[in-house]
PDB file of N, H, CA, C and O in Angstrom:
ATOM      1  N   MET A   1       0.842  -1.046   0.126  1.00  0.00           N
ATOM      2  CA  MET A   1       0.117   0.003  -0.065  1.00  0.00           C
ATOM      3  C   MET A   1       0.809   1.381  -0.038  1.00  0.00           C
ATOM      4  O   MET A   1       1.533   1.618   0.929  1.00  0.00           O
ATOM      5  N   GLU A   2       0.691   2.128  -0.805  1.00  0.00           N
ATOM      6  H   GLU A   2       0.103   1.936  -1.591  1.00  0.00           H
ATOM      7  CA  GLU A   2       1.499   3.423  -0.870  1.00  0.00           C
ATOM      8  C   GLU A   2       0.562   4.613  -0.351  1.00  0.00           C
ATOM      9  O   GLU A   2      -0.630   4.710  -0.642  1.00  0.00           O
ATOM     10  N   LYS A   3       1.164   5.367   0.334  1.00  0.00           N
ATOM     11  H   LYS A   3       2.133   5.288   0.570  1.00  0.00           H
ATOM     12  CA  LYS A   3       0.485   6.524   0.947  1.00  0.00           C
ATOM     13  C   LYS A   3       1.181   7.867   0.352  1.00  0.00           C
ATOM     14  O   LYS A   3       2.303   7.931  -0.151  1.00  0.00           O
ATOM     15  N   ALA A   4       0.413   8.737   0.499  1.00  0.00           N
ATOM     16  H   ALA A   4      -0.498   8.684   0.908  1.00  0.00           H
ATOM     17  CA  ALA A   4       0.852  10.071   0.075  1.00  0.00           C
ATOM     18  C   ALA A   4       0.407  11.084   0.974  1.00  0.00           C
ATOM     19  O   ALA A   4      -0.662  11.000   1.579  1.00  0.00           O
ATOM     20  N   TYR A   5       1.268  12.123   1.086  1.00  0.00           N
ATOM     21  H   TYR A   5       2.137  12.191   0.595  1.00  0.00           H
ATOM     22  CA  TYR A   5       0.976  13.173   2.166  1.00  0.00           C
ATOM     23  C   TYR A   5       1.048  14.566   1.284  1.00  0.00           C
ATOM     24  O   TYR A   5       1.881  14.811   0.412  1.00  0.00           O
ATOM     25  N   SER A   6       0.165  15.263   1.645  1.00  0.00           N
ATOM     26  H   SER A   6      -0.512  15.063   2.354  1.00  0.00           H
ATOM     27  CA  SER A   6       0.028  16.596   1.308  1.00  0.00           C
ATOM     28  C   SER A   6       0.215  17.812   2.317  1.00  0.00           C
ATOM     29  O   SER A   6      -0.470  17.896   3.336  1.00  0.00           O
ATOM     30  N   TYR A   7       1.013  18.585   2.034  1.00  0.00           N
ATOM     31  H   TYR A   7       1.569  18.517   1.206  1.00  0.00           H
ATOM     32  CA  TYR A   7       1.555  19.707   3.095  1.00  0.00           C
ATOM     33  C   TYR A   7       1.311  21.078   2.519  1.00  0.00           C
ATOM     34  O   TYR A   7       1.665  21.260   1.354  1.00  0.00           O
ATOM     35  N   ARG A   8       0.744  22.076   3.195  1.00  0.00           N
ATOM     36  H   ARG A   8       0.457  21.928   4.141  1.00  0.00           H
ATOM     37  CA  ARG A   8       0.631  23.463   2.697  1.00  0.00           C
ATOM     38  C   ARG A   8       1.278  24.324   3.794  1.00  0.00           C
ATOM     39  O   ARG A   8       1.070  24.058   4.977  1.00  0.00           O
ATOM     40  N   PHE A   9       2.052  25.341   3.424  1.00  0.00           N
ATOM     41  H   PHE A   9       2.221  25.557   2.462  1.00  0.00           H
ATOM     42  CA  PHE A   9       2.540  26.209   4.466  1.00  0.00           C
ATOM     43  C   PHE A   9       2.178  27.631   3.910  1.00  0.00           C
ATOM     44  O   PHE A   9       1.848  27.809   2.737  1.00  0.00           O
ATOM     45  N   TYR A  10       2.266  28.630   4.849  1.00  0.00           N
ATOM     46  H   TYR A  10       2.534  28.485   5.802  1.00  0.00           H
ATOM     47  CA  TYR A  10       1.866  30.031   4.573  1.00  0.00           C
ATOM     48  C   TYR A  10       3.158  30.713   4.929  1.00  0.00           C
ATOM     49  O   TYR A  10       3.213  31.085   6.101  1.00  0.00           O
ATOM     50  N   PRO A  11       4.217  30.962   4.176  1.00  0.00           N
ATOM     51  CA  PRO A  11       5.302  31.731   4.588  1.00  0.00           C
ATOM     52  C   PRO A  11       4.825  33.296   4.733  1.00  0.00           C
ATOM     53  O   PRO A  11       3.804  33.824   4.291  1.00  0.00           O
ATOM     54  N   THR A  12       5.799  33.812   5.427  1.00  0.00           N
ATOM     55  H   THR A  12       6.628  33.383   5.786  1.00  0.00           H
ATOM     56  CA  THR A  12       5.513  35.107   5.849  1.00  0.00           C
ATOM     57  C   THR A  12       6.187  35.838   4.659  1.00  0.00           C
ATOM     58  O   THR A  12       6.799  35.167   3.829  1.00  0.00           O
ATOM     59  N   LEU A  13       6.102  37.179   4.543  1.00  0.00           N
ATOM     60  H   LEU A  13       5.605  37.724   5.217  1.00  0.00           H
ATOM     61  CA  LEU A  13       6.584  38.069   3.592  1.00  0.00           C
ATOM     62  C   LEU A  13       8.153  37.762   3.347  1.00  0.00           C
ATOM     63  O   LEU A  13       8.567  37.499   2.218  1.00  0.00           O
ATOM     64  N   GLU A  14       9.004  37.813   4.485  1.00  0.00           N
ATOM     65  H   GLU A  14       8.668  38.027   5.402  1.00  0.00           H
ATOM     66  CA  GLU A  14      10.354  37.568   4.520  1.00  0.00           C
ATOM     67  C   GLU A  14      10.693  36.319   4.087  1.00  0.00           C
ATOM     68  O   GLU A  14      11.568  36.323   3.221  1.00  0.00           O
ATOM     69  N   GLN A  15      10.209  35.081   4.470  1.00  0.00           N
ATOM     70  H   GLN A  15       9.498  35.078   5.173  1.00  0.00           H
ATOM     71  CA  GLN A  15      10.140  33.843   4.008  1.00  0.00           C
ATOM     72  C   GLN A  15       9.871  33.712   2.420  1.00  0.00           C
ATOM     73  O   GLN A  15      10.585  33.090   1.633  1.00  0.00           O
ATOM     74  N   GLU A  16       8.867  34.320   2.158  1.00  0.00           N
ATOM     75  H   GLU A  16       8.287  34.825   2.797  1.00  0.00           H
ATOM     76  CA  GLU A  16       8.464  34.261   0.692  1.00  0.00           C
ATOM     77  C   GLU A  16       9.638  34.945  -0.294  1.00  0.00           C
ATOM     78  O   GLU A  16       9.955  34.527  -1.407  1.00  0.00           O
ATOM     79  N   SER A  17      10.096  35.890   0.275  1.00  0.00           N
ATOM     80  H   SER A  17       9.838  36.230   1.180  1.00  0.00           H
ATOM     81  CA  SER A  17      11.164  36.536  -0.548  1.00  0.00           C
ATOM     82  C   SER A  17      12.332  35.978  -0.500  1.00  0.00           C
ATOM     83  O   SER A  17      13.039  36.086  -1.501  1.00  0.00           O
ATOM     84  N   LEU A  18      12.801  35.294   0.583  1.00  0.00           N
ATOM     85  H   LEU A  18      12.226  35.207   1.396  1.00  0.00           H
ATOM     86  CA  LEU A  18      14.024  34.536   0.460  1.00  0.00           C
ATOM     87  C   LEU A  18      13.754  33.203  -0.405  1.00  0.00           C
ATOM     88  O   LEU A  18      14.705  32.726  -1.024  1.00  0.00           O
ATOM     89  N   LEU A  19      12.559  32.621  -0.466  1.00  0.00           N
ATOM     90  H   LEU A  19      11.786  33.008   0.036  1.00  0.00           H
ATOM     91  CA  LEU A  19      12.324  31.454  -1.124  1.00  0.00           C
ATOM     92  C   LEU A  19      12.441  31.770  -2.568  1.00  0.00           C
ATOM     93  O   LEU A  19      13.039  31.015  -3.335  1.00  0.00           O
ATOM     94  N   ARG A  20      11.832  32.972  -2.984  1.00  0.00           N
ATOM     95  H   ARG A  20      11.346  33.586  -2.361  1.00  0.00           H
ATOM     96  CA  ARG A  20      11.760  33.499  -4.347  1.00  0.00           C
ATOM     97  C   ARG A  20      13.401  33.562  -4.877  1.00  0.00           C
ATOM     98  O   ARG A  20      13.796  33.040  -5.920  1.00  0.00           O
ATOM     99  N   ARG A  21      14.141  34.225  -4.036  1.00  0.00           N
ATOM    100  H   ARG A  21      13.820  34.649  -3.189  1.00  0.00           H
ATOM    101  CA  ARG A  21      15.624  34.635  -4.406  1.00  0.00           C
ATOM    102  C   ARG A  21      16.168  33.182  -4.481  1.00  0.00           C
ATOM    103  O   ARG A  21      16.722  32.897  -5.543  1.00  0.00           O
ATOM    104  N   THR A  22      16.096  32.143  -3.458  1.00  0.00           N
ATOM    105  H   THR A  22      15.646  32.375  -2.595  1.00  0.00           H
ATOM    106  CA  THR A  22      16.743  31.031  -3.660  1.00  0.00           C
ATOM    107  C   THR A  22      16.489  30.271  -4.698  1.00  0.00           C
ATOM    108  O   THR A  22      17.404  29.744  -5.332  1.00  0.00           O
ATOM    109  N   LEU A  23      15.181  30.110  -5.016  1.00  0.00           N
ATOM    110  H   LEU A  23      14.438  30.537  -4.501  1.00  0.00           H
ATOM    111  CA  LEU A  23      14.632  29.345  -6.092  1.00  0.00           C
ATOM    112  C   LEU A  23      14.997  30.110  -7.647  1.00  0.00           C
ATOM    113  O   LEU A  23      14.961  29.464  -8.694  1.00  0.00           O
ATOM    114  N   GLY A  24      15.284  31.315  -7.602  1.00  0.00           N
ATOM    115  H   GLY A  24      15.313  31.840  -6.751  1.00  0.00           H
ATOM    116  CA  GLY A  24      15.786  32.039  -8.806  1.00  0.00           C
ATOM    117  C   GLY A  24      17.188  31.798  -8.940  1.00  0.00           C
ATOM    118  O   GLY A  24      17.608  31.785 -10.097  1.00  0.00           O
ATOM    119  N   CYS A  25      17.989  31.608  -8.038  1.00  0.00           N
ATOM    120  H   CYS A  25      17.648  31.619  -7.098  1.00  0.00           H
ATOM    121  CA  CYS A  25      19.310  31.343  -8.477  1.00  0.00           C
ATOM    122  C   CYS A  25      19.576  30.000  -8.757  1.00  0.00           C
ATOM    123  O   CYS A  25      20.459  29.700  -9.561  1.00  0.00           O
ATOM    124  N   VAL A  26      18.738  28.953  -8.034  1.00  0.00           N
ATOM    125  H   VAL A  26      18.020  29.197  -7.381  1.00  0.00           H
ATOM    126  CA  VAL A  26      18.917  27.479  -8.373  1.00  0.00           C
ATOM    127  C   VAL A  26      18.627  27.408  -9.788  1.00  0.00           C
ATOM    128  O   VAL A  26      19.347  26.715 -10.507  1.00  0.00           O
ATOM    129  N   ARG A  27      17.555  28.114 -10.311  1.00  0.00           N
ATOM    130  H   ARG A  27      16.970  28.678  -9.727  1.00  0.00           H
ATOM    131  CA  ARG A  27      17.147  27.987 -11.774  1.00  0.00           C
ATOM    132  C   ARG A  27      18.207  28.598 -12.779  1.00  0.00           C
ATOM    133  O   ARG A  27      18.418  28.145 -13.904  1.00  0.00           O
ATOM    134  N   LEU A  28      18.747  29.526 -12.301  1.00  0.00           N
ATOM    135  H   LEU A  28      18.576  29.894 -11.388  1.00  0.00           H
ATOM    136  CA  LEU A  28      19.895  30.283 -13.206  1.00  0.00           C
ATOM    137  C   LEU A  28      21.094  29.346 -13.076  1.00  0.00           C
ATOM    138  O   LEU A  28      21.685  29.054 -14.115  1.00  0.00           O
ATOM    139  N   VAL A  29      21.545  28.807 -11.837  1.00  0.00           N
ATOM    140  H   VAL A  29      21.064  29.044 -10.993  1.00  0.00           H
ATOM    141  CA  VAL A  29      22.593  28.025 -11.897  1.00  0.00           C
ATOM    142  C   VAL A  29      22.468  26.559 -12.836  1.00  0.00           C
ATOM    143  O   VAL A  29      23.282  25.975 -13.551  1.00  0.00           O
ATOM    144  N   TYR A  30      21.102  26.291 -12.478  1.00  0.00           N
ATOM    145  H   TYR A  30      20.440  26.765 -11.898  1.00  0.00           H
ATOM    146  CA  TYR A  30      20.817  24.849 -13.271  1.00  0.00           C
ATOM    147  C   TYR A  30      20.835  25.197 -14.703  1.00  0.00           C
ATOM    148  O   TYR A  30      21.392  24.380 -15.436  1.00  0.00           O
ATOM    149  N   ASN A  31      20.337  26.244 -15.236  1.00  0.00           N
ATOM    150  H   ASN A  31      19.884  26.907 -14.641  1.00  0.00           H
ATOM    151  CA  ASN A  31      20.217  26.539 -16.620  1.00  0.00           C
ATOM    152  C   ASN A  31      21.660  26.616 -17.310  1.00  0.00           C
ATOM    153  O   ASN A  31      21.922  26.009 -18.348  1.00  0.00           O
ATOM    154  N   LYS A  32      22.618  27.474 -16.585  1.00  0.00           N
ATOM    155  H   LYS A  32      22.405  27.968 -15.742  1.00  0.00           H
ATOM    156  CA  LYS A  32      23.749  27.895 -16.998  1.00  0.00           C
ATOM    157  C   LYS A  32      24.874  26.517 -17.009  1.00  0.00           C
ATOM    158  O   LYS A  32      25.780  26.404 -17.834  1.00  0.00           O
ATOM    159  N   ALA A  33      24.616  25.649 -16.039  1.00  0.00           N
ATOM    160  H   ALA A  33      23.880  25.741 -15.369  1.00  0.00           H
ATOM    161  CA  ALA A  33      25.486  24.559 -16.080  1.00  0.00           C
ATOM    162  C   ALA A  33      25.099  23.567 -16.952  1.00  0.00           C
ATOM    163  O   ALA A  33      25.867  22.707 -17.381  1.00  0.00           O
ATOM    164  N   LEU A  34      23.611  23.683 -17.301  1.00  0.00           N
ATOM    165  H   LEU A  34      22.986  24.382 -16.952  1.00  0.00           H
ATOM    166  CA  LEU A  34      23.340  22.722 -18.374  1.00  0.00           C
ATOM    167  C   LEU A  34      23.715  23.118 -19.704  1.00  0.00           C
ATOM    168  O   LEU A  34      24.054  22.309 -20.568  1.00  0.00           O
ATOM    169  N   HIS A  35      23.653  24.430 -19.878  1.00  0.00           N
ATOM    170  H   HIS A  35      23.379  25.087 -19.176  1.00  0.00           H
ATOM    171  CA  HIS A  35      24.069  25.154 -21.159  1.00  0.00           C
ATOM    172  C   HIS A  35      25.585  24.905 -21.200  1.00  0.00           C
ATOM    173  O   HIS A  35      25.983  24.558 -22.312  1.00  0.00           O
ATOM    174  N   GLU A  36      26.482  25.000 -20.283  1.00  0.00           N
ATOM    175  H   GLU A  36      26.159  25.282 -19.379  1.00  0.00           H
ATOM    176  CA  GLU A  36      28.014  24.694 -20.476  1.00  0.00           C
ATOM    177  C   GLU A  36      28.161  23.244 -20.802  1.00  0.00           C
ATOM    178  O   GLU A  36      29.030  22.954 -21.623  1.00  0.00           O
ATOM    179  N   ARG A  37      27.401  22.242 -20.252  1.00  0.00           N
ATOM    180  H   ARG A  37      26.694  22.477 -19.584  1.00  0.00           H
ATOM    181  CA  ARG A  37      27.699  20.942 -20.304  1.00  0.00           C
ATOM    182  C   ARG A  37      27.319  20.481 -21.704  1.00  0.00           C
ATOM    183  O   ARG A  37      28.000  19.619 -22.260  1.00  0.00           O
ATOM    184  N   THR A  38      26.225  21.041 -22.313  1.00  0.00           N
ATOM    185  H   THR A  38      25.672  21.741 -21.861  1.00  0.00           H
ATOM    186  CA  THR A  38      25.615  20.655 -23.484  1.00  0.00           C
ATOM    187  C   THR A  38      26.547  21.249 -24.623  1.00  0.00           C
ATOM    188  O   THR A  38      26.796  20.619 -25.651  1.00  0.00           O
ATOM    189  N   GLN A  39      27.013  22.442 -24.366  1.00  0.00           N
ATOM    190  H   GLN A  39      26.811  22.954 -23.531  1.00  0.00           H
ATOM    191  CA  GLN A  39      28.002  22.955 -25.335  1.00  0.00           C
ATOM    192  C   GLN A  39      29.218  22.355 -25.508  1.00  0.00           C
ATOM    193  O   GLN A  39      29.748  22.238 -26.613  1.00  0.00           O
ATOM    194  N   ALA A  40      29.791  21.885 -24.264  1.00  0.00           N
ATOM    195  H   ALA A  40      29.360  21.980 -23.366  1.00  0.00           H
ATOM    196  CA  ALA A  40      31.055  21.179 -24.453  1.00  0.00           C
ATOM    197  C   ALA A  40      30.925  19.870 -25.073  1.00  0.00           C
ATOM    198  O   ALA A  40      31.895  19.386 -25.657  1.00  0.00           O
ATOM    199  N   TRP A  41      29.882  19.288 -25.004  1.00  0.00           N
ATOM    200  H   TRP A  41      29.094  19.681 -24.529  1.00  0.00           H
ATOM    201  CA  TRP A  41      29.495  17.947 -25.582  1.00  0.00           C
ATOM    202  C   TRP A  41      29.318  18.349 -27.050  1.00  0.00           C
ATOM    203  O   TRP A  41      29.972  17.621 -27.797  1.00  0.00           O
ATOM    204  N   HIS A  42      28.706  19.182 -27.593  1.00  0.00           N
ATOM    205  H   HIS A  42      28.174  19.773 -26.987  1.00  0.00           H
ATOM    206  CA  HIS A  42      28.220  19.516 -29.065  1.00  0.00           C
ATOM    207  C   HIS A  42      29.546  19.945 -29.801  1.00  0.00           C
ATOM    208  O   HIS A  42      29.846  19.596 -30.943  1.00  0.00           O
ATOM    209  N   GLU A  43      30.293  20.755 -28.977  1.00  0.00           N
ATOM    210  H   GLU A  43      30.049  21.038 -28.049  1.00  0.00           H
ATOM    211  CA  GLU A  43      31.789  21.280 -29.747  1.00  0.00           C
ATOM    212  C   GLU A  43      32.900  20.458 -29.609  1.00  0.00           C
ATOM    213  O   GLU A  43      33.671  20.294 -30.554  1.00  0.00           O
ATOM    214  N   LYS A  44      33.058  19.937 -28.556  1.00  0.00           N
ATOM    215  H   LYS A  44      32.431  20.070 -27.788  1.00  0.00           H
ATOM    216  CA  LYS A  44      34.296  18.994 -28.491  1.00  0.00           C
ATOM    217  C   LYS A  44      33.768  17.629 -27.949  1.00  0.00           C
ATOM    218  O   LYS A  44      34.664  17.066 -27.320  1.00  0.00           O
ATOM    219  N   GLN A  45      32.846  17.057 -27.978  1.00  0.00           N
ATOM    220  H   GLN A  45      32.118  17.514 -28.490  1.00  0.00           H
ATOM    221  CA  GLN A  45      32.532  15.869 -27.706  1.00  0.00           C
ATOM    222  C   GLN A  45      33.111  15.308 -26.321  1.00  0.00           C
ATOM    223  O   GLN A  45      33.564  14.182 -26.117  1.00  0.00           O
ATOM    224  N   GLU A  46      32.979  16.405 -25.395  1.00  0.00           N
ATOM    225  H   GLU A  46      32.611  17.320 -25.562  1.00  0.00           H
ATOM    226  CA  GLU A  46      33.804  16.114 -24.007  1.00  0.00           C
ATOM    227  C   GLU A  46      32.691  16.238 -23.015  1.00  0.00           C
ATOM    228  O   GLU A  46      31.828  17.114 -23.076  1.00  0.00           O
ATOM    229  N   ARG A  47      32.760  15.330 -22.119  1.00  0.00           N
ATOM    230  H   ARG A  47      33.461  14.618 -22.069  1.00  0.00           H
ATOM    231  CA  ARG A  47      31.795  15.281 -20.813  1.00  0.00           C
ATOM    232  C   ARG A  47      32.399  16.173 -19.982  1.00  0.00           C
ATOM    233  O   ARG A  47      33.624  16.270 -19.922  1.00  0.00           O
ATOM    234  N   VAL A  48      31.515  16.952 -19.219  1.00  0.00           N
ATOM    235  H   VAL A  48      30.519  16.873 -19.268  1.00  0.00           H
ATOM    236  CA  VAL A  48      31.669  17.786 -18.288  1.00  0.00           C
ATOM    237  C   VAL A  48      31.225  17.299 -16.926  1.00  0.00           C
ATOM    238  O   VAL A  48      30.035  17.486 -16.673  1.00  0.00           O
ATOM    239  N   GLY A  49      31.948  16.721 -16.023  1.00  0.00           N
ATOM    240  H   GLY A  49      32.914  16.568 -16.228  1.00  0.00           H
ATOM    241  CA  GLY A  49      31.539  15.986 -14.578  1.00  0.00           C
ATOM    242  C   GLY A  49      31.191  16.924 -13.718  1.00  0.00           C
ATOM    243  O   GLY A  49      31.117  18.125 -13.977  1.00  0.00           O
ATOM    244  N   TYR A  50      30.937  16.333 -12.531  1.00  0.00           N
ATOM    245  H   TYR A  50      30.997  15.357 -12.320  1.00  0.00           H
ATOM    246  CA  TYR A  50      30.482  17.281 -11.344  1.00  0.00           C
ATOM    247  C   TYR A  50      31.431  18.041 -10.823  1.00  0.00           C
ATOM    248  O   TYR A  50      31.060  19.136 -10.400  1.00  0.00           O
ATOM    249  N   ALA A  51      32.935  17.679 -10.703  1.00  0.00           N
ATOM    250  H   ALA A  51      33.237  16.789 -11.046  1.00  0.00           H
ATOM    251  CA  ALA A  51      33.981  18.336 -10.222  1.00  0.00           C
ATOM    252  C   ALA A  51      34.107  19.558 -11.024  1.00  0.00           C
ATOM    253  O   ALA A  51      34.203  20.622 -10.413  1.00  0.00           O
ATOM    254  N   GLN A  52      34.122  19.555 -12.512  1.00  0.00           N
ATOM    255  H   GLN A  52      34.045  18.690 -13.008  1.00  0.00           H
ATOM    256  CA  GLN A  52      34.230  20.548 -13.203  1.00  0.00           C
ATOM    257  C   GLN A  52      33.063  21.435 -13.216  1.00  0.00           C
ATOM    258  O   GLN A  52      33.258  22.643 -13.353  1.00  0.00           O
ATOM    259  N   THR A  53      31.948  21.007 -13.097  1.00  0.00           N
ATOM    260  H   THR A  53      31.789  20.026 -12.986  1.00  0.00           H
ATOM    261  CA  THR A  53      30.655  21.914 -12.862  1.00  0.00           C
ATOM    262  C   THR A  53      30.819  22.519 -11.499  1.00  0.00           C
ATOM    263  O   THR A  53      30.515  23.712 -11.505  1.00  0.00           O
ATOM    264  N   SER A  54      31.173  22.101 -10.433  1.00  0.00           N
ATOM    265  H   SER A  54      31.420  21.132 -10.428  1.00  0.00           H
ATOM    266  CA  SER A  54      31.141  22.515  -9.207  1.00  0.00           C
ATOM    267  C   SER A  54      32.128  23.682  -9.259  1.00  0.00           C
ATOM    268  O   SER A  54      31.714  24.740  -8.785  1.00  0.00           O
ATOM    269  N   SER A  55      33.567  23.654  -9.839  1.00  0.00           N
ATOM    270  H   SER A  55      33.903  22.795 -10.224  1.00  0.00           H
ATOM    271  CA  SER A  55      34.420  24.615  -9.991  1.00  0.00           C
ATOM    272  C   SER A  55      33.910  25.863 -10.995  1.00  0.00           C
ATOM    273  O   SER A  55      34.318  27.024 -10.972  1.00  0.00           O
ATOM    274  N   MET A  56      33.065  25.375 -11.736  1.00  0.00           N
ATOM    275  H   MET A  56      32.734  24.431 -11.755  1.00  0.00           H
ATOM    276  CA  MET A  56      32.389  26.530 -12.604  1.00  0.00           C
ATOM    277  C   MET A  56      31.631  27.332 -11.792  1.00  0.00           C
ATOM    278  O   MET A  56      31.707  28.553 -11.935  1.00  0.00           O
ATOM    279  N   ILE A  57      30.945  26.874 -11.003  1.00  0.00           N
ATOM    280  H   ILE A  57      30.883  25.883 -10.886  1.00  0.00           H
ATOM    281  CA  ILE A  57      29.856  27.380 -10.084  1.00  0.00           C
ATOM    282  C   ILE A  57      30.747  28.363  -9.063  1.00  0.00           C
ATOM    283  O   ILE A  57      30.354  29.512  -8.858  1.00  0.00           O
ATOM    284  N   THR A  58      31.681  27.976  -8.580  1.00  0.00           N
ATOM    285  H   THR A  58      32.000  27.043  -8.746  1.00  0.00           H
ATOM    286  CA  THR A  58      32.519  28.707  -7.667  1.00  0.00           C
ATOM    287  C   THR A  58      33.081  29.918  -8.618  1.00  0.00           C
ATOM    288  O   THR A  58      33.112  31.068  -8.179  1.00  0.00           O
ATOM    289  N   ASP A  59      33.455  29.650  -9.736  1.00  0.00           N
ATOM    290  H   ASP A  59      33.431  28.716 -10.092  1.00  0.00           H
ATOM    291  CA  ASP A  59      34.086  30.919 -10.547  1.00  0.00           C
ATOM    292  C   ASP A  59      32.978  31.800 -10.926  1.00  0.00           C
ATOM    293  O   ASP A  59      33.285  32.974 -11.132  1.00  0.00           O
ATOM    294  N   TRP A  60      31.703  31.451 -11.064  1.00  0.00           N
ATOM    295  H   TRP A  60      31.453  30.498 -10.897  1.00  0.00           H
ATOM    296  CA  TRP A  60      30.664  32.303 -11.444  1.00  0.00           C
ATOM    297  C   TRP A  60      30.378  33.212 -10.207  1.00  0.00           C
ATOM    298  O   TRP A  60      30.065  34.388 -10.390  1.00  0.00           O
ATOM    299  N   LYS A  61      30.474  32.725  -9.041  1.00  0.00           N
ATOM    300  H   LYS A  61      30.728  31.769  -8.893  1.00  0.00           H
ATOM    301  CA  LYS A  61      30.206  33.512  -7.877  1.00  0.00           C
ATOM    302  C   LYS A  61      31.245  34.373  -7.735  1.00  0.00           C
ATOM    303  O   LYS A  61      30.921  35.347  -7.055  1.00  0.00           O
ATOM    304  N   LYS A  62      32.378  34.393  -8.118  1.00  0.00           N
ATOM    305  H   LYS A  62      32.641  33.602  -8.670  1.00  0.00           H
ATOM    306  CA  LYS A  62      33.464  35.383  -8.295  1.00  0.00           C
ATOM    307  C   LYS A  62      33.029  36.637  -9.131  1.00  0.00           C
ATOM    308  O   LYS A  62      33.342  37.788  -8.825  1.00  0.00           O
ATOM    309  N   GLN A  63      32.318  36.309 -10.156  1.00  0.00           N
ATOM    310  H   GLN A  63      32.064  35.374 -10.405  1.00  0.00           H
ATOM    311  CA  GLN A  63      31.956  37.250 -11.172  1.00  0.00           C
ATOM    312  C   GLN A  63      31.103  38.433 -10.612  1.00  0.00           C
ATOM    313  O   GLN A  63      30.187  38.266  -9.807  1.00  0.00           O
ATOM    314  N   GLU A  64      31.446  39.510 -11.055  1.00  0.00           N
ATOM    315  H   GLU A  64      32.191  39.645 -11.709  1.00  0.00           H
ATOM    316  CA  GLU A  64      30.549  40.782 -10.488  1.00  0.00           C
ATOM    317  C   GLU A  64      29.243  40.819 -10.913  1.00  0.00           C
ATOM    318  O   GLU A  64      28.489  41.439 -10.163  1.00  0.00           O
ATOM    319  N   GLU A  65      28.761  40.340 -11.889  1.00  0.00           N
ATOM    320  H   GLU A  65      29.373  39.837 -12.498  1.00  0.00           H
ATOM    321  CA  GLU A  65      27.526  40.308 -12.350  1.00  0.00           C
ATOM    322  C   GLU A  65      26.719  39.240 -11.868  1.00  0.00           C
ATOM    323  O   GLU A  65      25.495  39.241 -12.006  1.00  0.00           O
ATOM    324  N   LEU A  66      27.422  38.232 -11.249  1.00  0.00           N
ATOM    325  H   LEU A  66      28.415  38.232 -11.137  1.00  0.00           H
ATOM    326  CA  LEU A  66      26.796  37.304 -10.503  1.00  0.00           C
ATOM    327  C   LEU A  66      27.005  36.990  -9.208  1.00  0.00           C
ATOM    328  O   LEU A  66      26.725  35.876  -8.767  1.00  0.00           O
ATOM    329  N   ASP A  67      27.558  38.024  -8.424  1.00  0.00           N
ATOM    330  H   ASP A  67      27.786  38.929  -8.783  1.00  0.00           H
ATOM    331  CA  ASP A  67      27.763  38.035  -6.981  1.00  0.00           C
ATOM    332  C   ASP A  67      26.705  37.921  -6.260  1.00  0.00           C
ATOM    333  O   ASP A  67      26.907  37.612  -5.086  1.00  0.00           O
ATOM    334  N   PHE A  68      25.446  38.100  -6.647  1.00  0.00           N
ATOM    335  H   PHE A  68      25.281  38.352  -7.601  1.00  0.00           H
ATOM    336  CA  PHE A  68      24.287  37.708  -5.853  1.00  0.00           C
ATOM    337  C   PHE A  68      23.879  36.294  -5.578  1.00  0.00           C
ATOM    338  O   PHE A  68      22.894  35.916  -4.944  1.00  0.00           O
ATOM    339  N   LEU A  69      24.833  35.559  -6.181  1.00  0.00           N
ATOM    340  H   LEU A  69      25.633  35.866  -6.696  1.00  0.00           H
ATOM    341  CA  LEU A  69      24.658  34.166  -5.694  1.00  0.00           C
ATOM    342  C   LEU A  69      25.232  33.740  -4.448  1.00  0.00           C
ATOM    343  O   LEU A  69      24.800  32.751  -3.856  1.00  0.00           O
ATOM    344  N   ASN A  70      26.270  34.500  -3.982  1.00  0.00           N
ATOM    345  H   ASN A  70      26.621  35.303  -4.463  1.00  0.00           H
ATOM    346  CA  ASN A  70      26.789  34.314  -2.634  1.00  0.00           C
ATOM    347  C   ASN A  70      25.683  34.632  -1.602  1.00  0.00           C
ATOM    348  O   ASN A  70      25.599  33.936  -0.590  1.00  0.00           O
ATOM    349  N   ALA A  71      24.721  35.791  -1.850  1.00  0.00           N
ATOM    350  H   ALA A  71      24.790  36.356  -2.672  1.00  0.00           H
ATOM    351  CA  ALA A  71      23.829  35.993  -0.687  1.00  0.00           C
ATOM    352  C   ALA A  71      22.961  34.897  -0.333  1.00  0.00           C
ATOM    353  O   ALA A  71      22.461  34.839   0.790  1.00  0.00           O
ATOM    354  N   VAL A  72      22.719  33.900  -1.345  1.00  0.00           N
ATOM    355  H   VAL A  72      23.125  33.948  -2.258  1.00  0.00           H
ATOM    356  CA  VAL A  72      21.773  32.975  -0.963  1.00  0.00           C
ATOM    357  C   VAL A  72      22.298  31.663  -0.381  1.00  0.00           C
ATOM    358  O   VAL A  72      21.510  30.790  -0.018  1.00  0.00           O
TER     359      VAL A  72
END
């Protein structure tokens, strides 16, 4: 027998703001990493692994236009 649970929560305005910023950053990082990995495969037939992706994310955080990633 399988069970499913459904939960609902009502965040405060501060919590909602933090959730929106966090999910926005997650979406940006995911799409940027997916683009880099796909581009590496199509251009050089090269696989980009977890370690390389992790170092790319660290480099992105150091860029001035993406420094907001450090706040989340």
